[in-house]
C-alpha angles and dihedrals in degrees: 000000000000092000091049091052092049091051091050092049092049090050092050092051092054090041089225096275091167097033096095100027092108095046125097119256107284103181099093093046090044094050092050094046092052093045093049093047093048092051092048091048095058091067100029093055099029092243121162097204144008132181123196136186124182128178128192131179093352096310134101107246092190140335112186148124133247127199125353132322095213127026089210099055097026088214112158128256110246135182088266098049110124118233130179102252090191113185095015080080086078090071090055090048091054090048091050089053088050091057090052091049089053089050088055090239093124141348132234088247099049113128112252091229089059087069101026104035093182093053112125138170126191090262115065093206093054090045090055098043104035112119136196087254089056091052091056098044105052098241103116096116093250113126129247108301092347111175095010092129086076088068106017126108095014112293136187093239121123123226089253090055091048092051091048090051091055089076089071102040106111119251111232106184141020120282111276088355098123148342118280117164109235126177097192092065088061090047085055091049088054089055090051088055090050094049094046098042096040094230136086115281094247092050094050094048094044094048098040102036113014097043093045091054094039091241085160098164096049125095140167113238125034091234089061095060109114107268090224093056108101094167093097125125120238119211127239134198125204114225132156091000095304137097114240121201109237115183112197132168097243098256097297091171091057091070107169091013099058120334102115124121113198143159128225088245089063094039089059089068092048092051092047090051092052092050092047095059093260097315114130123229089258091056104256118133106239096177133346131265087246090058092049090051090050091054092046096045114105109251105163117034123223129202117268120213116228089238090062089077087077086072094041093256114146100150136025138165146131126292121183106314093337140081113234132196143144115256126182089336099311136091112264119200121186150152134186132198135200140185129168102293100002139072142186133192129184126184127183126192103187096186091058094040088236133136135164136188123194123191127189138180093216133066100242100118091179089073091059090046091051094051093048095045093047089053091050090054087064097040098043100024090235123171113295115251134164095244095175092055093044097046096040090054089054090047093051090049089051093048090050092049090054092047091050095045119116133157113261109247116247122248121237093010114216123206122251126242118265103298092237090067092066093050117106149077117303126190133202116198095230104028101037131216127009118182127209115194138169118237127171092344098311136093119249129197126208125188093205097207095047120066094196096050101082122120151133130270117237115197115245109166134330108320093350122101134174117235109223106194118221087234106060092185088075086074087205109118110159143196116242116198118197118206119211134193126233090277091057092250115146111240109163143002136206130194140207133179112255095217131049091221092067111115111265091233088074088080096174090149091070093060123103105187116200118197110233 
């Protein structure tokens, strides 16, 4: 295995310039395959709009839109339509760090507290030892999505308040023990960039990366999109057999973890830069080949299913802002992104000088997978499969599972306390205040920092209720369990999502609500 890894690394460093020199020209076949798959996916997955960019051997194969960007206006998706690319922002954050490393303003292994002295996690040892490299490789010990309710859905918390809340988010695993995807560590990385560069995160990335690559349409922060720009995608969510328009501000609160808006036209220049060892299409060196290798070097391993060997995958993990694996004998670099109603997916095959980004204003990730995998069949000559049929069947099964889902009724149902006893102000040390009130004979809940998290409490059993959010498209209904003392006085409450398909960023299970 060591020799295989070394060969893959050597191939990645040379970017496979000679790997496809003896192959026939693939661009026309590739372009047609991508276009056909995108068109099929619109109907097969009930997607309003898709945008795709693919580059091969230093050239843009295609960059175009399919379908409509907004089901209300029915205006078409174009190559310049802005989508929220969500967590692909993490790759730009890692690249921004790389530029600061090359300026000798920090190192990958600097301690976070060297740049943010007030930074604190719930474990003093991790606080002291956590490095910039740890921030970018999801190995802090915080659990999956831990603390995301401070930024998801959109909250009124400032970055300073989010960082202060981190001190109280529970640690789930040992430091550097395992991979657990965590957005707040990238928010922290964005603050490191701000402290070191002396300018806000969005300003540094836009000036240093976007301007250098002429990504002129892209911006960080939905509120910073030009007010006159109407060419902006609007998300949709499928529920009960229908598409529902779901405008959202592209994760503005996620900052360095997911706040970028970009078009496939702009993403073409990013992909070309990646495949040209950090040199932009206009010839300027944005970051070095050594930095690119650092970002694409596996840092935190992930489990590999035995079935993955069918695709030549024997290792996989996370580098710095990128997922890394071997795939049919080549190095496969990727990252996806998701917000409510919108998805992104980027894949890079350095040895074949190929990269592709797919954007969608619907949540059917299988469509993005199908477009990418069909393109790889052309580029890598992998076994032919009908990816649209395979992935759309999985998607339909998933949609049906959600439609059929209901909470199992409790046995031997016990009555609640008088509703007034649950009423009051509750506080969680990292999230803040949650209010429970009584209105027209029912209990209401209000996450005071989060406009979208308002709902009613439906009795389930004893001191357990189900929170039914006013916005059902969140698909995030949750149990709330009230704990009482011997005198039947409510003291605390805990929460947990009722369904396993609820987005992991609704990390209700990390809350410990204390009644004030």
